N, CA and C atoms as an extended XYZ file, in Angstrom:
369
Properties=species:S:1:pos:R:3:atomname:S:1:resname:S:1:resid:I:1 pbc="F F F"
N       -54.357      -11.846       62.153 N   UNK     1
C       -54.863      -12.087       63.498 CA  UNK     1
C       -54.885      -13.577       63.834 C   UNK     1
N       -55.156      -14.413       62.819 N   UNK     2
C       -55.213      -15.854       63.058 CA  UNK     2
C       -53.862      -16.375       63.565 C   UNK     2
N       -52.772      -15.800       63.059 N   UNK     3
C       -51.438      -16.215       63.507 CA  UNK     3
C       -51.249      -15.967       64.999 C   UNK     3
N       -51.828      -14.903       65.498 N   UNK     4
C       -51.738      -14.607       66.926 CA  UNK     4
C       -52.438      -15.689       67.743 C   UNK     4
N       -53.609      -16.145       67.297 N   UNK     5
C       -54.331      -17.211       68.007 CA  UNK     5
C       -53.530      -18.507       67.999 C   UNK     5
N       -52.904      -18.821       66.867 N   UNK     6
C       -52.067      -20.023       66.785 CA  UNK     6
C       -50.895      -19.902       67.759 C   UNK     6
N       -50.277      -18.725       67.813 N   UNK     7
C       -49.144      -18.509       68.716 CA  UNK     7
C       -49.558      -18.638       70.180 C   UNK     7
N       -50.687      -18.063       70.537 N   UNK     8
C       -51.180      -18.169       71.920 CA  UNK     8
C       -51.456      -19.632       72.264 C   UNK     8
N       -52.110      -20.344       71.361 N   UNK     9
C       -52.347      -21.768       71.581 CA  UNK     9
C       -51.048      -22.539       71.714 C   UNK     9
N       -50.052      -22.169       70.914 N   UNK    10
C       -48.748      -22.826       70.986 CA  UNK    10
C       -48.073      -22.633       72.333 C   UNK    10
N       -48.163      -21.427       72.868 N   UNK    11
C       -47.594      -21.157       74.193 CA  UNK    11
C       -48.290      -22.015       75.246 C   UNK    11
N       -49.614      -22.062       75.194 N   UNK    12
C       -50.372      -22.861       76.170 CA  UNK    12
C       -50.081      -24.353       76.026 C   UNK    12
N       -49.993      -24.837       74.786 N   UNK    13
C       -49.690      -26.246       74.553 CA  UNK    13
C       -48.294      -26.623       75.018 C   UNK    13
N       -47.338      -25.728       74.783 N   UNK    14
C       -45.967      -25.969       75.227 CA  UNK    14
C       -45.906      -26.040       76.744 C   UNK    14
N       -46.574      -25.112       77.403 N   UNK    15
C       -46.588      -25.114       78.858 CA  UNK    15
C       -47.246      -26.388       79.394 C   UNK    15
N       -48.368      -26.782       78.805 N   UNK    16
C       -49.071      -27.987       79.265 CA  UNK    16
C       -48.206      -29.227       79.073 C   UNK    16
N       -47.541      -29.320       77.929 N   UNK    17
C       -46.664      -30.464       77.673 CA  UNK    17
C       -45.515      -30.496       78.668 C   UNK    17
N       -44.907      -29.359       78.918 N   UNK    18
C       -43.795      -29.275       79.858 CA  UNK    18
C       -44.241      -29.686       81.258 C   UNK    18
N       -45.363      -29.145       81.711 N   UNK    19
C       -45.852      -29.430       83.063 CA  UNK    19
C       -46.251      -30.895       83.219 C   UNK    19
N       -47.064      -31.402       82.307 N   UNK    20
C       -47.512      -32.795       82.408 CA  UNK    20
C       -46.354      -33.762       82.195 C   UNK    20
N       -45.512      -33.480       81.213 N   UNK    21
C       -44.368      -34.353       80.941 CA  UNK    21
C       -43.431      -34.465       82.129 C   UNK    21
N       -43.137      -33.350       82.773 N   UNK    22
C       -42.259      -33.375       83.948 CA  UNK    22
C       -42.911      -34.071       85.129 C   UNK    22
N       -44.197      -33.858       85.322 N   UNK    23
C       -44.901      -34.512       86.427 CA  UNK    23
C       -44.889      -36.027       86.244 C   UNK    23
N       -45.199      -36.483       85.039 N   UNK    24
C       -45.217      -37.923       84.760 CA  UNK    24
C       -43.810      -38.500       84.863 C   UNK    24
N       -42.818      -37.786       84.358 N   UNK    25
C       -41.435      -38.279       84.386 CA  UNK    25
C       -40.941      -38.479       85.816 C   UNK    25
N       -41.320      -37.598       86.710 N   UNK    26
C       -40.903      -37.752       88.113 CA  UNK    26
C       -41.482      -39.019       88.731 C   UNK    26
N       -42.621      -39.460       88.252 N   UNK    27
C       -43.278      -40.624       88.833 CA  UNK    27
C       -42.909      -41.939       88.154 C   UNK    27
N       -42.825      -41.955       86.804 N   UNK    28
C       -42.717      -43.230       86.107 CA  UNK    28
C       -41.656      -43.317       85.017 C   UNK    28
N       -40.869      -42.294       84.757 N   UNK    29
C       -39.987      -42.273       83.593 CA  UNK    29
C       -39.020      -43.452       83.508 C   UNK    29
N       -38.410      -43.904       84.597 N   UNK    30
C       -37.461      -45.010       84.432 CA  UNK    30
C       -38.106      -46.287       83.887 C   UNK    30
N       -39.409      -46.426       84.038 N   UNK    31
C       -40.084      -47.642       83.620 CA  UNK    31
C       -40.440      -47.648       82.136 C   UNK    31
N       -40.861      -46.509       81.617 N   UNK    32
C       -41.412      -46.424       80.265 CA  UNK    32
C       -41.610      -44.934       79.967 C   UNK    32
N       -41.528      -44.497       78.716 N   UNK    33
C       -41.737      -43.066       78.418 CA  UNK    33
C       -43.219      -42.676       78.475 C   UNK    33
N       -43.795      -42.815       79.655 N   UNK    34
C       -45.224      -42.563       79.829 CA  UNK    34
C       -45.622      -41.117       79.545 C   UNK    34
N       -44.741      -40.166       79.830 N   UNK    35
C       -45.086      -38.762       79.619 CA  UNK    35
C       -45.471      -38.478       78.176 C   UNK    35
N       -44.591      -38.820       77.251 N   UNK    36
C       -44.867      -38.595       75.833 CA  UNK    36
C       -46.051      -39.430       75.382 C   UNK    36
N       -46.150      -40.648       75.886 N   UNK    37
C       -47.237      -41.560       75.525 CA  UNK    37
C       -48.587      -40.952       75.910 C   UNK    37
N       -48.693      -40.491       77.153 N   UNK    38
C       -49.937      -39.888       77.642 CA  UNK    38
C       -50.239      -38.591       76.893 C   UNK    38
N       -49.230      -37.764       76.702 N   UNK    39
C       -49.416      -36.488       76.007 CA  UNK    39
C       -49.905      -36.715       74.581 C   UNK    39
N       -49.266      -37.613       73.848 N   UNK    40
C       -49.672      -37.841       72.459 CA  UNK    40
C       -51.069      -38.449       72.357 C   UNK    40
N       -51.413      -39.357       73.260 N   UNK    41
C       -52.746      -39.968       73.207 CA  UNK    41
C       -53.842      -38.973       73.592 C   UNK    41
N       -53.610      -38.184       74.634 N   UNK    42
C       -54.622      -37.186       75.004 CA  UNK    42
C       -54.713      -36.088       73.943 C   UNK    42
N       -53.582      -35.765       73.328 N   UNK    43
C       -53.598      -34.784       72.243 CA  UNK    43
C       -54.383      -35.281       71.039 C   UNK    43
N       -54.221      -36.563       70.697 N   UNK    44
C       -54.978      -37.145       69.576 CA  UNK    44
C       -56.475      -37.147       69.878 C   UNK    44
N       -56.829      -37.497       71.106 N   UNK    45
C       -58.239      -37.488       71.514 CA  UNK    45
C       -58.820      -36.075       71.417 C   UNK    45
N       -58.103      -35.104       71.950 N   UNK    46
C       -58.578      -33.723       71.950 CA  UNK    46
C       -58.673      -33.162       70.530 C   UNK    46
N       -57.664      -33.427       69.699 N   UNK    47
C       -57.694      -32.927       68.324 CA  UNK    47
C       -58.832      -33.572       67.535 C   UNK    47
N       -59.074      -34.857       67.775 N   UNK    48
C       -60.214      -35.511       67.136 CA  UNK    48
C       -61.527      -34.866       67.539 C   UNK    48
N       -61.662      -34.561       68.832 N   UNK    49
C       -62.871      -33.897       69.320 CA  UNK    49
C       -63.039      -32.519       68.683 C   UNK    49
N       -61.941      -31.770       68.599 N   UNK    50
C       -61.998      -30.450       67.967 CA  UNK    50
C       -62.427      -30.554       66.508 C   UNK    50
N       -61.859      -31.525       65.795 N   UNK    51
C       -62.221      -31.717       64.385 CA  UNK    51
C       -63.704      -32.055       64.247 C   UNK    51
N       -64.211      -32.864       65.156 N   UNK    52
C       -65.634      -33.191       65.144 CA  UNK    52
C       -66.507      -31.979       65.406 C   UNK    52
N       -66.106      -31.156       66.368 N   UNK    53
C       -66.865      -29.940       66.682 CA  UNK    53
C       -66.851      -28.987       65.486 C   UNK    53
N       -65.709      -28.887       64.824 N   UNK    54
C       -65.638      -28.021       63.642 CA  UNK    54
C       -66.497      -28.588       62.509 C   UNK    54
N       -66.488      -29.906       62.357 N   UNK    55
C       -67.250      -30.547       61.277 CA  UNK    55
C       -68.753      -30.309       61.400 C   UNK    55
N       -69.247      -30.253       62.627 N   UNK    56
C       -70.689      -30.031       62.808 CA  UNK    56
C       -71.026      -28.547       62.975 C   UNK    56
N       -70.021      -27.702       62.857 N   UNK    57
C       -70.253      -26.264       62.870 CA  UNK    57
C       -70.383      -25.619       64.225 C   UNK    57
N       -69.911      -26.278       65.286 N   UNK    58
C       -70.015      -25.687       66.621 CA  UNK    58
C       -68.679      -25.159       67.136 C   UNK    58
N       -67.659      -25.154       66.284 N   UNK    59
C       -66.351      -24.617       66.663 CA  UNK    59
C       -65.887      -23.709       65.533 C   UNK    59
N       -65.598      -22.473       65.865 N   UNK    60
C       -65.191      -21.510       64.839 CA  UNK    60
C       -63.765      -21.783       64.371 C   UNK    60
N       -63.421      -21.218       63.243 N   UNK    61
C       -62.065      -21.352       62.701 CA  UNK    61
C       -61.038      -20.746       63.652 C   UNK    61
N       -61.409      -19.693       64.349 N   UNK    62
C       -60.496      -19.061       65.304 CA  UNK    62
C       -60.191      -19.999       66.463 C   UNK    62
N       -61.226      -20.620       67.026 N   UNK    63
C       -61.007      -21.566       68.126 CA  UNK    63
C       -60.219      -22.784       67.656 C   UNK    63
N       -60.485      -23.243       66.429 N   UNK    64
C       -59.733      -24.385       65.903 CA  UNK    64
C       -58.265      -24.016       65.722 C   UNK    64
N       -57.990      -22.797       65.260 N   UNK    65
C       -56.606      -22.343       65.109 CA  UNK    65
C       -55.912      -22.277       66.464 C   UNK    65
N       -56.599      -21.731       67.456 N   UNK    66
C       -56.038      -21.609       68.802 CA  UNK    66
C       -55.775      -22.976       69.423 C   UNK    66
N       -56.800      -23.824       69.429 N   UNK    67
C       -56.711      -25.100       70.142 CA  UNK    67
C       -56.159      -26.244       69.300 C   UNK    67
N       -56.560      -26.331       68.050 N   UNK    68
C       -56.110      -27.431       67.198 CA  UNK    68
C       -54.697      -27.228       66.695 C   UNK    68
N       -54.501      -26.176       65.908 N   UNK    69
C       -53.185      -25.915       65.335 CA  UNK    69
C       -52.193      -25.474       66.395 C   UNK    69
N       -52.566      -24.495       67.217 N   UNK    70
C       -51.651      -23.957       68.216 CA  UNK    70
C       -51.402      -24.889       69.388 C   UNK    70
N       -52.447      -25.141       70.173 N   UNK    71
C       -52.291      -25.941       71.389 CA  UNK    71
C       -51.850      -27.369       71.085 C   UNK    71
N       -52.624      -28.079       70.260 N   UNK    72
C       -52.296      -29.482       69.987 CA  UNK    72
C       -50.980      -29.625       69.229 C   UNK    72
N       -50.696      -28.666       68.346 N   UNK    73
C       -49.435      -28.712       67.615 CA  UNK    73
C       -48.228      -28.615       68.530 C   UNK    73
N       -48.329      -27.806       69.572 N   UNK    74
C       -47.228      -27.663       70.521 CA  UNK    74
C       -47.261      -28.730       71.611 C   UNK    74
N       -48.440      -29.190       71.953 N   UNK    75
C       -48.616      -30.162       73.041 CA  UNK    75
C       -48.117      -31.550       72.652 C   UNK    75
N       -48.474      -32.013       71.475 N   UNK    76
C       -48.058      -33.347       71.043 CA  UNK    76
C       -46.678      -33.273       70.406 C   UNK    76
N       -46.000      -34.429       70.347 N   UNK    77
C       -44.643      -34.399       69.832 CA  UNK    77
C       -44.262      -35.706       69.156 C   UNK    77
N       -44.015      -35.636       67.878 N   UNK    78
C       -43.569      -36.817       67.144 CA  UNK    78
C       -42.064      -37.027       67.305 C   UNK    78
N       -41.303      -35.955       67.356 N   UNK    79
C       -39.850      -36.092       67.449 CA  UNK    79
C       -39.427      -36.743       68.761 C   UNK    79
N       -40.049      -36.374       69.866 N   UNK    80
C       -39.712      -37.003       71.147 CA  UNK    80
C       -40.121      -38.465       71.144 C   UNK    80
N       -41.269      -38.769       70.570 N   UNK    81
C       -41.711      -40.159       70.428 CA  UNK    81
C       -40.655      -40.983       69.686 C   UNK    81
N       -40.170      -40.474       68.564 N   UNK    82
C       -39.160      -41.196       67.776 CA  UNK    82
C       -37.866      -41.366       68.563 C   UNK    82
N       -37.423      -40.302       69.219 N   UNK    83
C       -36.200      -40.363       70.013 CA  UNK    83
C       -36.322      -41.405       71.121 C   UNK    83
N       -37.423      -41.384       71.854 N   UNK    84
C       -37.587      -42.323       72.964 CA  UNK    84
C       -37.682      -43.762       72.477 C   UNK    84
N       -38.365      -43.991       71.366 N   UNK    85
C       -38.450      -45.347       70.811 CA  UNK    85
C       -37.065      -45.833       70.394 C   UNK    85
N       -36.318      -44.979       69.712 N   UNK    86
C       -34.964      -45.347       69.294 CA  UNK    86
C       -34.073      -45.594       70.499 C   UNK    86
N       -34.164      -44.738       71.525 N   UNK    87
C       -33.328      -44.879       72.711 CA  UNK    87
C       -33.631      -46.178       73.453 C   UNK    87
N       -34.905      -46.536       73.566 N   UNK    88
C       -35.255      -47.816       74.191 CA  UNK    88
C       -34.604      -48.970       73.433 C   UNK    88
N       -34.695      -48.925       72.110 N   UNK    89
C       -34.106      -49.974       71.275 CA  UNK    89
C       -32.591      -49.999       71.446 C   UNK    89
N       -31.972      -48.837       71.394 N   UNK    90
C       -30.519      -48.698       71.494 CA  UNK    90
C       -30.003      -49.248       72.820 C   UNK    90
N       -30.744      -49.035       73.882 N   UNK    91
C       -30.348      -49.493       75.211 CA  UNK    91
C       -30.655      -50.970       75.450 C   UNK    91
N       -31.179      -51.650       74.447 N   UNK    92
C       -31.456      -53.074       74.571 CA  UNK    92
C       -32.848      -53.411       75.073 C   UNK    92
N       -33.682      -52.409       75.250 N   UNK    93
C       -35.060      -52.630       75.699 CA  UNK    93
C       -35.971      -52.793       74.491 C   UNK    93
N       -35.686      -53.804       73.695 N   UNK    94
C       -36.386      -53.974       72.431 CA  UNK    94
C       -37.880      -54.248       72.607 C   UNK    94
N       -38.229      -55.043       73.593 N   UNK    95
C       -39.646      -55.326       73.830 CA  UNK    95
C       -40.393      -54.041       74.205 C   UNK    95
N       -39.802      -53.234       75.096 N   UNK    96
C       -40.435      -51.967       75.470 CA  UNK    96
C       -40.542      -51.037       74.265 C   UNK    96
N       -39.520      -51.019       73.422 N   UNK    97
C       -39.547      -50.165       72.228 CA  UNK    97
C       -40.691      -50.559       71.305 C   UNK    97
N       -40.845      -51.856       71.071 N   UNK    98
C       -41.915      -52.334       70.191 CA  UNK    98
C       -43.286      -52.045       70.804 C   UNK    98
N       -43.430      -52.284       72.099 N   UNK    99
C       -44.702      -52.007       72.779 CA  UNK    99
C       -45.015      -50.511       72.714 C   UNK    99
N       -44.001      -49.686       72.935 N   UNK   100
C       -44.185      -48.230       72.898 CA  UNK   100
C       -44.662      -47.769       71.523 C   UNK   100
N       -43.995      -48.223       70.474 N   UNK   101
C       -44.367      -47.820       69.116 CA  UNK   101
C       -45.756      -48.357       68.758 C   UNK   101
N       -45.980      -49.640       69.011 N   UNK   102
C       -47.256      -50.262       68.631 CA  UNK   102
C       -48.435      -49.639       69.375 C   UNK   102
N       -48.296      -49.467       70.687 N   UNK   103
C       -49.416      -48.904       71.448 CA  UNK   103
C       -49.622      -47.427       71.133 C   UNK   103
N       -48.545      -46.701       70.886 N   UNK   104
C       -48.683      -45.285       70.535 CA  UNK   104
C       -49.439      -45.120       69.224 C   UNK   104
N       -49.070      -45.904       68.232 N   UNK   105
C       -49.730      -45.793       66.932 CA  UNK   105
C       -51.179      -46.274       67.001 C   UNK   105
N       -51.381      -47.459       67.551 N   UNK   106
C       -52.729      -48.023       67.603 CA  UNK   106
C       -53.654      -47.175       68.480 C   UNK   106
N       -53.222      -46.905       69.706 N   UNK   107
C       -54.075      -46.146       70.618 CA  UNK   107
C       -54.229      -44.694       70.176 C   UNK   107
N       -53.219      -44.160       69.480 N   UNK   108
C       -53.345      -42.810       68.924 CA  UNK   108
C       -54.453      -42.732       67.891 C   UNK   108
N       -54.521      -43.740       67.021 N   UNK   109
C       -55.600      -43.791       66.032 CA  UNK   109
C       -56.956      -43.976       66.708 C   UNK   109
N       -57.004      -44.847       67.709 N   UNK   110
C       -58.253      -45.064       68.448 CA  UNK   110
C       -58.676      -43.774       69.154 C   UNK   110
N       -57.732      -43.105       69.817 N   UNK   111
C       -58.054      -41.871       70.540 CA  UNK   111
C       -58.537      -40.785       69.585 C   UNK   111
N       -57.854      -40.629       68.456 N   UNK   112
C       -58.286      -39.633       67.476 CA  UNK   112
C       -59.672      -39.932       66.935 C   UNK   112
N       -59.923      -41.191       66.617 N   UNK   113
C       -61.243      -41.588       66.123 CA  UNK   113
C       -62.323      -41.419       67.170 C   UNK   113
N       -62.016      -41.788       68.411 N   UNK   114
C       -62.976      -41.622       69.500 CA  UNK   114
C       -63.294      -40.146       69.720 C   UNK   114
N       -62.253      -39.316       69.709 N   UNK   115
C       -62.471      -37.878       69.862 CA  UNK   115
C       -63.353      -37.321       68.759 C   UNK   115
N       -63.123      -37.766       67.530 N   UNK   116
C       -63.947      -37.318       66.402 CA  UNK   116
C       -65.394      -37.759       66.587 C   UNK   116
N       -65.585      -38.998       66.993 N   UNK   117
C       -66.937      -39.520       67.242 CA  UNK   117
C       -67.658      -38.698       68.302 C   UNK   117
N       -66.944      -38.432       69.401 N   UNK   118
C       -67.537      -37.629       70.475 CA  UNK   118
C       -67.829      -36.219       69.965 C   UNK   118
N       -66.886      -35.672       69.205 N   UNK   119
C       -67.030      -34.308       68.701 CA  UNK   119
C       -68.220      -34.106       67.787 C   UNK   119
N       -68.535      -35.103       66.981 N   UNK   120
C       -69.686      -34.959       66.074 CA  UNK   120
C       -70.990      -35.397       66.737 C   UNK   120
N       -70.902      -35.812       67.999 N   UNK   121
C       -72.104      -36.132       68.757 CA  UNK   121
C       -72.618      -37.545       68.597 C   UNK   121
N       -71.763      -38.464       68.210 N   UNK   122
C       -72.203      -39.858       68.059 CA  UNK   122
C       -72.089      -40.640       69.357 C   UNK   122
N       -71.456      -40.063       70.335 N   UNK   123
C       -71.377      -40.694       71.658 CA  UNK   123
C       -71.863      -39.686       72.675 C   UNK   123
């Protein structure tokens, strides 16, 4: 049964990523890969919050499977991040590539940590 919850979360996460990614791309894509950047940072924040809720016992394993493994697993994307960083570099946008990688990694860690802090009730 747990696999079904993961699958349902995956469908929802895929849909959310597709919808948000396309909306952001229509507005800002030529400037910077903001869609993947926003998706990965919000996903890190949300997954951190879920982990915090589970740690303090207010989120069941079923909800964590649905939202953490399923939704966040499908919503966030490392492969697209790598492709976009490489493509920026390949096209000669080296400064944008470095900024994209550095801010994604740094802010991803900050977002995940902040989500965990919020999830365990420290904020």
